[in-house]
PLY file of the C-alpha trace (Angstrom):
ply
format ascii 1.0
element vertex 134
property float x
property float y
property float z
element edge 133
property int vertex1
property int vertex2
end_header
24.08 28.46 6.70
20.87 28.10 4.73
18.56 25.25 5.73
16.57 23.44 3.05
13.32 21.56 3.48
11.11 19.23 1.48
7.36 19.65 1.07
5.77 16.27 1.89
2.27 15.19 0.92
0.91 11.74 1.73
-2.12 11.16 -0.46
-4.87 8.60 0.08
-7.72 7.89 -2.35
-10.14 10.01 -0.30
-7.97 12.70 1.29
-4.57 14.22 1.95
-3.29 12.39 5.06
-0.18 14.51 5.67
0.95 17.86 4.31
4.02 19.34 5.98
7.54 20.66 5.55
10.23 18.09 6.41
13.99 17.80 6.84
14.07 14.18 5.66
11.99 11.12 4.87
12.83 7.42 5.14
10.92 4.51 3.66
11.28 1.01 2.26
11.05 0.23 -1.44
11.10 -3.13 -3.16
14.90 -2.98 -3.30
15.53 -1.80 0.29
15.39 1.14 2.70
16.29 4.68 1.64
16.37 8.22 3.01
15.73 11.42 1.08
17.15 14.77 2.10
16.67 18.20 0.53
18.71 18.62 -2.66
18.60 14.84 -3.27
18.22 13.97 -6.95
14.70 13.41 -8.25
13.53 9.95 -7.33
10.66 7.47 -7.81
10.13 4.32 -5.75
7.49 1.61 -5.39
6.97 1.36 -1.64
6.30 -1.89 0.17
4.05 -2.09 3.24
5.95 -0.78 6.23
6.82 2.23 8.34
7.38 5.57 6.62
9.38 8.02 8.73
9.72 11.78 8.41
11.38 14.51 10.44
9.47 17.80 10.34
11.08 21.21 9.99
10.66 21.76 13.75
12.51 18.51 14.55
9.49 16.33 15.38
9.77 12.64 14.46
6.68 11.15 12.80
5.75 7.68 11.61
3.12 6.43 9.19
2.32 2.79 8.58
1.77 2.56 4.83
0.28 -0.04 2.57
1.82 -0.48 -0.87
2.42 2.90 -2.44
4.42 5.08 -4.76
6.84 7.83 -3.74
7.80 10.59 -6.16
10.41 13.22 -5.28
10.67 16.09 -7.74
12.59 19.19 -6.78
11.61 20.02 -3.21
8.29 18.15 -3.46
7.79 14.62 -2.12
4.50 12.90 -2.92
3.51 9.55 -1.44
0.39 7.88 -2.76
-0.96 4.87 -0.87
-4.28 3.09 -0.46
-4.03 3.13 3.35
-1.95 5.05 5.87
-2.04 5.06 9.66
-0.13 7.94 11.29
1.46 7.77 14.73
4.18 9.44 16.75
4.94 6.42 18.93
6.06 3.19 17.25
4.55 0.88 19.89
1.18 2.62 19.70
1.37 2.56 15.90
2.08 -1.18 15.95
-1.01 -1.77 18.11
-3.16 0.43 15.86
-2.00 -1.33 12.71
-2.50 -4.76 14.29
-6.09 -3.83 15.22
-6.79 -2.47 11.73
-5.37 -5.62 10.14
-7.66 -7.74 12.34
-10.66 -5.73 11.13
-9.48 -6.00 7.52
-8.96 -9.74 7.95
-12.47 -10.17 9.35
-13.93 -8.10 6.50
-11.96 -10.13 3.97
-13.30 -13.39 5.45
-16.85 -12.03 5.23
-16.28 -10.93 1.63
-14.93 -14.37 0.68
-17.95 -16.06 2.27
-20.35 -13.80 0.37
-18.48 -14.43 -2.90
-18.58 -18.20 -2.32
-22.34 -18.05 -1.73
-22.81 -15.96 -4.89
-20.75 -18.41 -6.95
-22.65 -21.40 -5.56
-25.99 -19.68 -6.22
-24.96 -18.83 -9.78
-23.96 -22.45 -10.46
-27.20 -23.70 -8.94
-29.23 -21.37 -11.20
-27.33 -22.47 -14.31
-28.03 -26.08 -13.37
-31.77 -25.35 -13.07
-31.73 -23.60 -16.44
-30.10 -26.59 -18.06
-26.93 -24.67 -18.81
-24.64 -27.10 -16.99
-24.90 -30.91 -17.31
0 1
1 2
2 3
3 4
4 5
5 6
6 7
7 8
8 9
9 10
10 11
11 12
12 13
13 14
14 15
15 16
16 17
17 18
18 19
19 20
20 21
21 22
22 23
23 24
24 25
25 26
26 27
27 28
28 29
29 30
30 31
31 32
32 33
33 34
34 35
35 36
36 37
37 38
38 39
39 40
40 41
41 42
42 43
43 44
44 45
45 46
46 47
47 48
48 49
49 50
50 51
51 52
52 53
53 54
54 55
55 56
56 57
57 58
58 59
59 60
60 61
61 62
62 63
63 64
64 65
65 66
66 67
67 68
68 69
69 70
70 71
71 72
72 73
73 74
74 75
75 76
76 77
77 78
78 79
79 80
80 81
81 82
82 83
83 84
84 85
85 86
86 87
87 88
88 89
89 90
90 91
91 92
92 93
93 94
94 95
95 96
96 97
97 98
98 99
99 100
100 101
101 102
102 103
103 104
104 105
105 106
106 107
107 108
108 109
109 110
110 111
111 112
112 113
113 114
114 115
115 116
116 117
117 118
118 119
119 120
120 121
121 122
122 123
123 124
124 125
125 126
126 127
127 128
128 129
129 130
130 131
131 132
132 133
């Protein structure tokens, strides 16, 4: 019996996060969970943030926490493009890692909002001094 595999690539803006041969992949799209196997029809899906699962050709289970992304399956190629991806082989450890990253992102977002608020206030203050706003 011939065994078929898929070539998986998970692409981030700055690098290729994962490149491996897999037996199957599972993910969540806007309309629900799905699994792709070799010889599945070509497929495109808008992924929602969640856990992406794949089983490698040697039988190893792998998980990747993904941000929003796009999955394209064409022939035996599966491409996933996402802005952020956190790999892990243990779901509990992955949950902790993602939680820590979200805390950092949340803190950075708060700092960014504070800077933007100061910039907006400074811009309004300058317009007022120029006589642009009455």
